[in-house]
DSSP file (Angstrom, degrees, kcal/mol; ACC not computed):
  #  RESIDUE AA STRUCTURE BP1 BP2  ACC     N-H-->O    O-->H-N    N-H-->O    O-->H-N    TCO  KAPPA ALPHA  PHI   PSI    X-CA   Y-CA   Z-CA
    1    1 A M              0   0    0      0, 0.0     2,-1.1     0, 0.0     0, 0.0   0.000 360.0 360.0 360.0 146.8  -42.4   -1.2  155.9
    2    2 A K     >  -     0   0    0      1,-0.2     4,-1.6     2,-0.1     5,-0.1  -0.767 360.0-179.5 -93.7  97.7  -44.6   -4.3  156.1
    3    3 A W  H  > S+     0   0    0     -2,-1.1     4,-2.5     1,-0.2     5,-0.2   0.826  76.0  58.8 -71.2 -32.9  -43.2   -6.5  153.3
    4    4 A L  H  > S+     0   0    0      1,-0.2     4,-2.1     2,-0.2    -1,-0.2   0.907 107.3  46.9 -65.2 -40.4  -45.6   -9.4  153.8
    5    5 A E  H  > S+     0   0    0      2,-0.2     4,-2.5     1,-0.2    -1,-0.2   0.882 110.7  53.2 -67.3 -37.6  -48.6   -7.2  153.2
    6    6 A L  H  X S+     0   0    0     -4,-1.6     4,-2.3     1,-0.2    -2,-0.2   0.920 110.7  46.3 -62.8 -43.5  -47.0   -5.7  150.2
    7    7 A L  H  X S+     0   0    0     -4,-2.5     4,-2.4     2,-0.2    -1,-0.2   0.868 111.3  53.0 -66.0 -36.0  -46.4   -9.2  148.7
    8    8 A Q  H  X S+     0   0    0     -4,-2.1     4,-2.4     2,-0.2    -2,-0.2   0.927 110.9  45.5 -65.2 -45.3  -49.9  -10.2  149.6
    9    9 A V  H  X S+     0   0    0     -4,-2.5     4,-2.4     1,-0.2    -2,-0.2   0.904 113.5  50.2 -64.7 -41.5  -51.4   -7.1  147.8
   10   10 A A  H  X S+     0   0    0     -4,-2.3     4,-2.3    -5,-0.2    -2,-0.2   0.901 111.7  48.5 -64.4 -40.3  -49.1   -7.7  144.8
   11   11 A G  H  X S+     0   0    0     -4,-2.4     4,-2.5     2,-0.2    -2,-0.2   0.918 112.7  46.4 -65.8 -44.2  -50.1  -11.4  144.6
   12   12 A V  H  X S+     0   0    0     -4,-2.4     4,-2.6     2,-0.2    -2,-0.2   0.890 112.4  51.5 -65.7 -38.6  -53.8  -10.7  144.8
   13   13 A T  H  X S+     0   0    0     -4,-2.4     4,-2.4    -5,-0.2    -2,-0.2   0.922 111.3  47.0 -63.2 -44.6  -53.5   -8.0  142.2
   14   14 A L  H  X S+     0   0    0     -4,-2.3     4,-2.4     2,-0.2    -2,-0.2   0.916 113.1  48.9 -63.5 -43.4  -51.7  -10.3  139.8
   15   15 A L  H  X S+     0   0    0     -4,-2.5     4,-2.3     1,-0.2    -2,-0.2   0.909 112.5  47.9 -63.1 -42.9  -54.2  -13.0  140.4
   16   16 A A  H  X S+     0   0    0     -4,-2.6     4,-2.4     2,-0.2    -2,-0.2   0.902 112.1  49.4 -65.7 -41.2  -57.2  -10.7  139.8
   17   17 A A  H  X S+     0   0    0     -4,-2.4     4,-2.2     2,-0.2    -2,-0.2   0.923 112.5  47.0 -65.1 -43.6  -55.6   -9.3  136.6
   18   18 A V  H  X S+     0   0    0     -4,-2.4     4,-2.5     1,-0.2    -2,-0.2   0.905 111.7  51.6 -64.2 -40.8  -54.9  -12.7  135.2
   19   19 A T  H  X S+     0   0    0     -4,-2.3     4,-2.5    -5,-0.2    -2,-0.2   0.921 110.8  47.4 -62.8 -44.2  -58.4  -13.8  136.1
   20   20 A L  H  X S+     0   0    0     -4,-2.4     4,-2.4     2,-0.2     5,-0.2   0.904 112.7  48.9 -65.1 -40.9  -60.0  -10.8  134.3
   21   21 A V  H  X S+     0   0    0     -4,-2.2     4,-2.6     2,-0.2    -2,-0.2   0.911 112.5  48.2 -65.7 -41.6  -57.8  -11.3  131.2
   22   22 A V  H  X S+     0   0    0     -4,-2.5     4,-2.6     2,-0.2     5,-0.2   0.914 112.1  49.1 -65.8 -42.5  -58.7  -15.0  131.0
   23   23 A L  H  X S+     0   0    0     -4,-2.5     4,-2.2     2,-0.2    -2,-0.2   0.919 113.9  45.6 -62.9 -43.3  -62.4  -14.4  131.4
   24   24 A Y  H  X S+     0   0    0     -4,-2.4     4,-2.3     2,-0.2    -2,-0.2   0.921 113.9  48.6 -66.7 -43.2  -62.4  -11.7  128.7
   25   25 A S  H  X S+     0   0    0     -4,-2.6     4,-2.5     1,-0.2    -2,-0.2   0.901 111.5  49.9 -63.8 -41.0  -60.3  -13.9  126.4
   26   26 A L  H  X S+     0   0    0     -4,-2.6     4,-2.7     2,-0.2    -1,-0.2   0.894 110.1  51.2 -64.8 -39.3  -62.6  -16.8  126.9
   27   27 A G  H  X S+     0   0    0     -4,-2.2     4,-1.9    -5,-0.2    -2,-0.2   0.904 111.0  47.6 -64.3 -40.6  -65.6  -14.7  126.2
   28   28 A V  H  X S+     0   0    0     -4,-2.3     4,-2.0     2,-0.2    -2,-0.2   0.923 113.3  48.5 -65.2 -43.6  -64.1  -13.4  123.0
   29   29 A R  H  X S+     0   0    0     -4,-2.5     4,-2.2     1,-0.2    -2,-0.2   0.916 111.4  49.0 -64.1 -43.0  -63.2  -16.9  121.9
   30   30 A L  H  X S+     0   0    0     -4,-2.7     4,-2.4     1,-0.2    -1,-0.2   0.856 109.1  53.6 -65.8 -34.3  -66.7  -18.3  122.7
   31   31 A T  H  X S+     0   0    0     -4,-1.9     4,-1.4     2,-0.2    -1,-0.2   0.898 109.4  48.4 -65.0 -39.6  -68.2  -15.4  120.8
   32   32 A A  H  < S+     0   0    0     -4,-2.0     4,-0.4     2,-0.2    -2,-0.2   0.887 111.5  49.4 -67.2 -38.4  -66.1  -16.4  117.8
   33   33 A I  H >< S+     0   0    0     -4,-2.2     3,-1.2     1,-0.2    -2,-0.2   0.898 108.8  53.0 -66.2 -39.5  -67.1  -20.0  118.1
   34   34 A A  H 3< S+     0   0    0     -4,-2.4    -1,-0.2     1,-0.3    -2,-0.2   0.804 104.6  56.6 -66.5 -27.9  -70.8  -19.0  118.3
   35   35 A G  T 3< S+     0   0    0     -4,-1.4    -1,-0.3    -5,-0.1    -2,-0.2   0.546  80.7 113.0 -80.0  -6.7  -70.4  -17.1  115.1
   36   36 A D    X   -     0   0    0     -3,-1.2     3,-1.2    -4,-0.4    -3,-0.0  -0.460  67.6-139.4 -67.7 135.4  -69.2  -20.1  113.2
   37   37 A A  T 3  S+     0   0    0      1,-0.3    -1,-0.1    -2,-0.2    -4,-0.0   0.751  99.3  54.6 -69.4 -24.1  -71.7  -21.2  110.6
   38   38 A Q  T 3  S+     0   0    0      2,-0.0    -1,-0.3     0, 0.0     2,-0.2   0.404  77.8 120.3 -92.6   3.2  -71.2  -24.9  111.4
   39   39 A Q    <   -     0   0    0     -3,-1.2    -5,-0.0    -6,-0.2    -6,-0.0  -0.491  52.2-154.5 -70.2 133.8  -71.9  -24.6  115.1
   40   40 A K  S    S+     0   0    0      1,-0.2    -1,-0.1    -2,-0.2    -3,-0.0   0.873  86.4  21.8 -79.7 -38.7  -74.9  -26.8  116.2
   41   41 A S     >  +     0   0    0      1,-0.1     4,-1.3     2,-0.1     3,-0.4  -0.662  64.5 162.2-130.6  79.1  -75.9  -24.8  119.2
   42   42 A P  H  > S+     0   0    0      0, 0.0     4,-2.7     0, 0.0     5,-0.2   0.781  72.2  65.1 -69.7 -24.0  -74.7  -21.2  119.0
   43   43 A A  H  > S+     0   0    0      2,-0.2     4,-2.2     1,-0.2     5,-0.2   0.903 102.4  47.4 -66.1 -39.4  -77.1  -19.9  121.6
   44   44 A L  H  > S+     0   0    0     -3,-0.4     4,-1.9     2,-0.2    -1,-0.2   0.929 115.1  44.8 -66.3 -45.1  -75.5  -22.0  124.4
   45   45 A V  H  X S+     0   0    0     -4,-1.3     4,-2.0     1,-0.2    -2,-0.2   0.894 113.5  50.7 -67.2 -39.3  -72.0  -20.9  123.4
   46   46 A R  H  X S+     0   0    0     -4,-2.7     4,-2.3     1,-0.2    -1,-0.2   0.888 108.9  51.3 -66.4 -38.2  -73.0  -17.3  123.1
   47   47 A S  H  X S+     0   0    0     -4,-2.2     4,-1.9     2,-0.2    -1,-0.2   0.883 108.7  51.3 -67.2 -36.1  -74.7  -17.4  126.5
   48   48 A L  H  X S+     0   0    0     -4,-1.9     4,-2.1     2,-0.2    -1,-0.2   0.881 109.0  52.0 -64.9 -36.7  -71.5  -18.8  128.0
   49   49 A A  H  X S+     0   0    0     -4,-2.0     4,-2.4     1,-0.2    -2,-0.2   0.918 109.1  49.2 -63.5 -43.3  -69.6  -15.9  126.4
   50   50 A Y  H  X S+     0   0    0     -4,-2.3     4,-2.3     1,-0.2    -1,-0.2   0.850 108.3  53.9 -66.4 -33.1  -72.0  -13.4  127.9
   51   51 A I  H  X S+     0   0    0     -4,-1.9     4,-2.5     2,-0.2    -1,-0.2   0.913 108.5  49.6 -65.3 -41.9  -71.6  -15.0  131.3
   52   52 A C  H  X S+     0   0    0     -4,-2.1     4,-2.1     1,-0.2    -2,-0.2   0.929 111.8  48.1 -61.0 -44.8  -67.8  -14.6  131.0
   53   53 A F  H  X S+     0   0    0     -4,-2.4     4,-2.4     1,-0.2    -2,-0.2   0.878 110.4  52.9 -62.7 -37.2  -68.2  -11.0  130.0
   54   54 A G  H  X S+     0   0    0     -4,-2.3     4,-2.4     2,-0.2    -2,-0.2   0.915 109.3  47.1 -65.0 -44.2  -70.6  -10.5  132.9
   55   55 A F  H  X S+     0   0    0     -4,-2.5     4,-2.2     2,-0.2    -1,-0.2   0.876 111.5  52.6 -64.5 -36.4  -68.1  -11.9  135.5
   56   56 A C  H  X S+     0   0    0     -4,-2.1     4,-2.1    -5,-0.2    -2,-0.2   0.927 109.8  47.8 -63.6 -44.6  -65.4   -9.8  133.9
   57   57 A A  H  X S+     0   0    0     -4,-2.4     4,-2.6     1,-0.2    -2,-0.2   0.887 109.9  52.7 -63.9 -39.3  -67.6   -6.7  134.4
   58   58 A L  H  X S+     0   0    0     -4,-2.4     4,-2.4     1,-0.2    -1,-0.2   0.896 108.3  51.1 -63.5 -39.0  -68.3   -7.6  138.0
   59   59 A G  H  X S+     0   0    0     -4,-2.2     4,-2.0     2,-0.2    -2,-0.2   0.904 111.1  47.7 -64.0 -40.9  -64.6   -7.9  138.7
   60   60 A V  H  X S+     0   0    0     -4,-2.1     4,-2.2     2,-0.2    -2,-0.2   0.923 112.4  48.9 -66.1 -43.8  -64.0   -4.5  137.2
   61   61 A L  H  X S+     0   0    0     -4,-2.6     4,-2.3     1,-0.2    -2,-0.2   0.885 110.5  51.0 -64.0 -38.2  -66.8   -2.9  139.2
   62   62 A F  H  X S+     0   0    0     -4,-2.4     4,-2.0     2,-0.2    -1,-0.2   0.895 109.0  51.6 -66.0 -38.6  -65.6   -4.6  142.4
   63   63 A G  H  X S+     0   0    0     -4,-2.0     4,-1.8     2,-0.2    -2,-0.2   0.901 110.1  48.4 -63.2 -40.9  -62.1   -3.2  141.7
   64   64 A I  H  X S+     0   0    0     -4,-2.2     4,-2.6     1,-0.2    -2,-0.2   0.900 109.0  54.3 -64.9 -39.7  -63.5    0.3  141.3
   65   65 A Y  H  < S+     0   0    0     -4,-2.3    -2,-0.2     1,-0.2    -1,-0.2   0.895 110.4  46.5 -60.0 -40.0  -65.5   -0.2  144.5
   66   66 A L  H  < S+     0   0    0     -4,-2.0    -1,-0.2     1,-0.2    -2,-0.2   0.829 116.1  44.7 -72.1 -31.3  -62.3   -1.0  146.3
   67   67 A I  H  < S+     0   0    0     -4,-1.8    -2,-0.2    -5,-0.1    -1,-0.2   0.910  96.1  76.2 -81.5 -43.6  -60.3    1.9  144.9
   68   68 A V    >X  -     0   0    0     -4,-2.6     3,-0.8     1,-0.2     4,-0.5  -0.571  66.7-155.2 -77.3 120.4  -62.8    4.8  145.2
   69   69 A P  G >4 S+     0   0    0      0, 0.0     3,-0.7     0, 0.0     4,-0.4   0.743  85.7  70.9 -69.0 -22.4  -63.0    6.0  148.8
   70   70 A Y  G >4 S+     0   0    0      1,-0.2     3,-0.9     2,-0.2    -5,-0.1   0.870  97.0  51.1 -62.4 -36.1  -66.5    7.4  148.5
   71   71 A F  G <4 S+     0   0    0     -3,-0.8    -1,-0.2     1,-0.2    -6,-0.1   0.699 100.3  64.1 -75.8 -19.1  -68.0    3.9  148.3
   72   72 A G  G <<        0   0    0     -3,-0.7    -1,-0.2    -4,-0.5    -2,-0.2   0.525 360.0 360.0 -82.9  -5.5  -66.2    2.7  151.4
   73   73 A K    <         0   0    0     -3,-0.9    -1,-0.2    -4,-0.4    -2,-0.1   0.473 360.0 360.0 -74.8 360.0  -68.0    5.1  153.7
């Protein structure tokens, strides 16, 4: 078995999972900040939250693209 490749895949998987969780958490936090009544510019914070959600969705779609063999043809 090729242990170096296994460690490489495990490392990339861990990094991708952490990145997706951080992006989603940041988007949720920014959405909560934008909903605060005392916020001066909620549109900017809300748009940053949507950008985080968008990057998270792109990461999930890319993961599905890598997993499903039909797309690799």
